[in-house]
N, C-alpha and C positions, 0 to 999 in steps of 0.2 A: 289412548295410553301410549301408543307408539309415537305420536306427534309430541307428547309431553317429554318423553325420553330424548327425542331428537333435539328439542328446544334446549334441554338441560345440557346435552353434549355440546351444542353450538355455543352456548354461553360460556361453558368451561373452556372450550377451545379458544375463544376470543380473549378470555381472561389470561390464559397461558401465553398467548402470542404477545400480548401487550405488557405482561408483567415479568416475563422471563428474558426480555431483551437485554443483551450484555452491554450495550453502548450507553454512555452518559450523555452524548450529544450526537445528533444525526442531521446530516445535510439533506433537506427535502426538495430543494430547488436550486438551480444554478443558472448563471448567465451564459450567453453563447460562447464567451471566452473561457469557460470552465470554472470561473470564480464563484464562490457560494453566494446565493441570493437569500435563502431562507434556512435557518437552523433551528431545530428543536432541541431544547435542553431538558434533560431528565434529572430528577432528584430521587433520593431514597435508594434502597437496595432491594434486589429481587427477593421475594415476589411482590414487594410493595413499592416498586419504582413507578413514578408518575411524571407526567409532563408538567414542567415547572414554568418554562418560558418559551416564547417563540421570538426569535430575533431576525429582523429583516435588515439586510445590508444593501448599501448602494453599490453601484458598479465600481466605485472608488475604494470599496472595502470598509467604509465607515458605517456606523449604525444609523439607520434611517428611522426605525421604529422598534420598540420592544413591547411585547404583550406579556404581562405577568399573569399567568394563568391562575396561580394560587390566589392572588388578591383581586383579580379581575381588572387590573389597571392597564392602561395603554400609555406608554411614554413616547413622546415624539419630541425631536429637537426643535428649539425655537430658531426660526430663520429671520435674521436681521438684515434688511436690505438698505444699502446706502448708495445714493447717486451723487457723483461728484464729477468735476471737470478736471482732466489731467492733460498735461503737455507732454509730447513725445519728442524723441531726438530729431525727427524730421521737421519739427516746428509746428506740426498740426496739434490742435486741441480737440479732444473727443470727450463725450459724455460717457462715463464708465459706471456700470452698476456692479457693486460688490455684494456678494452674499456671504454672510457669516452664520455658520451653523453653531448654535449655542445649546447648552442644557444637557449635554451628554458627556459623561466621563468614561463611558464604556468603550472598549476597543477589542477587536478580534485578536485573541491570543494564540489559539491553536485551531487547526482543522484536522479532524480525525477521519481517516479513510477506512471503511470496513468492506469485507466481501459479503457475498450472499449468506454465508453461514454465521455472520456476526464476528468473525475473526478480524482483529484490527491489523491493518496492513502497514500503514505509515502514519506519522503525526507530523504535521507541518507547523513548526514552532515559529509563529510570526514575530514574537518579541525578540528572540535571539537570532532570527534568520537561519534556523537550522532545520533540516529535514531528518527526523528521527526514523531510522529504517527498521525493517522487520526484525533483524537480529537483535537490535537494542531493546525492542519491545517484547521479545520472547527469549529471555535469558536461559530458559530451560533447554534451548537448542544445543548448548555446549556442556550441559550437565546431565549425567544419567547415573543411576545407581546400579542398574542391572544390565548386562549385555542384551537381554531380550527386550528391554524397554529403552531404546535409543532414539530419542526424538530427532537427532541430527540425521540418522539413517532414514527415518520415516519422512523427513522433509525432502530428501534427495530422491526418494523412490519414485520411479516412473521414467517416462520418455521426455526428452528435451530437444528443442531446436538450438543449434549452436553456431555461433559466428566467431571468427578470429579478428581481433582488433587490427585495423589498417589492412584488411584483406577482404576480398570478395568471396572467399571460400565459405561453403556452407557444410555443416555437419549435422548428424543426428546421433544422440547419445542416450544411453539408458542405464540407470542405477537400479540394480535388482539385488537387494541384500548386500552380500559381500562381493558381488560381481559387478563389473562395469564394462560396457562396450561403447565404442565410438567408431563412426564411419564417415568418410567424406563423400558428398554427393556431387554428381555432375549436373549439368544444366537441366536434364530431364528427370532428375531425382533418383538415378541409379547409383548404387554404391561403387565407388572407384577402388576403395580399400576398406578393410575393417579390422579392428584390433579388439582383443578382450584382455581385461585386467582383473586381478583381485584387488579389493579395496580394504584398507584399514582406516577407520574413522578415529582420528586423534583429537586431542583437546584444542580449543581455540580455533575451531573451523579449519583444521589442517587435514588433508587427505594424503595417504600414501598409496600409490599404485604400483603393482608388480605385474609385468606383462606375462600372459599365459601363452602356451604353445598352441594357439588357436587363432584363426583368421586368415586373411589373404591380402596381397600375394605373399607367399612364403618368404620371399626375399626381404620383406618388411618386418617379419616377426622375429624379434630377438628376445626369446623367452628368458625371464628373470630380471629384465631391465626394470629399474625402479625410478620413480619420479614422485616428487612431492609438490603439492599445490595448496595455496591458501584461498579460502572462499570469502567473498564479500557479499553477504546476503542483503539484497535491497528490499524485495517484497516476497510474498508467498509464491510468486510465480516467476521471479527473475533473480539471478545471482551472477557474479563474476568469479572466474577461477583463474588464479594468477600463479605463474611459476615458470622457471626456465626461460625467462625473458619473453614469455608469451602470456597473453591475456584473452581468455575465452569468455564470451557472453552467452548465458544459458537462459532460454525462455521455455517455460513448461508448455508441453503440447496439450491441447484441449481434448 
């Protein structure tokens, strides 16, 4: 009886994993240069999502084979070889073999990148040559209805490694609710100075900082000083903070 229950639980678990996946396409293999080699395409809506096609790409980015899982068909391009003699500018004649790949009208239009939780990070739009970043794909980041449910604040929460553009300086920062701290690190990772600020989360990815009477050295602390920054959110783990002629790059600590 126990083995029967275990088998039922295992089947249900596999069904949930396969049918509750949020992605419509998934890269399952890549070339050494990082370009996709094999893509799985899903159809339908959870919990009835199913594998529809498997697309194999050449290292040049064109389709080399498509397996239509629903129909059981395999589509492969027709390769037409032509051998001809050509003359070159140096006066030499050479036998040249041309390969023409025919029979496919498909092309790679988008590459979707997901993290381990299924959250979509970026979309690489191959047709328009545009990389759609995290903030564009998560419009709710700049919209909230209640102060206690602020996805913008939730995104920033935690510790970040920080660098300043055109500088070798390194910093560590932390967003913790309405408080923010930042410190510059020396070569061995010791804090050279540290500041604390209160934070207002404004619309359109704008932050307002007000320095608190806390930190060191005291000569650096100017309580009440205000600064405003605009955020450019690239992925779930990286963003830029720009203001006062400075641009900081933030990377989320693991």
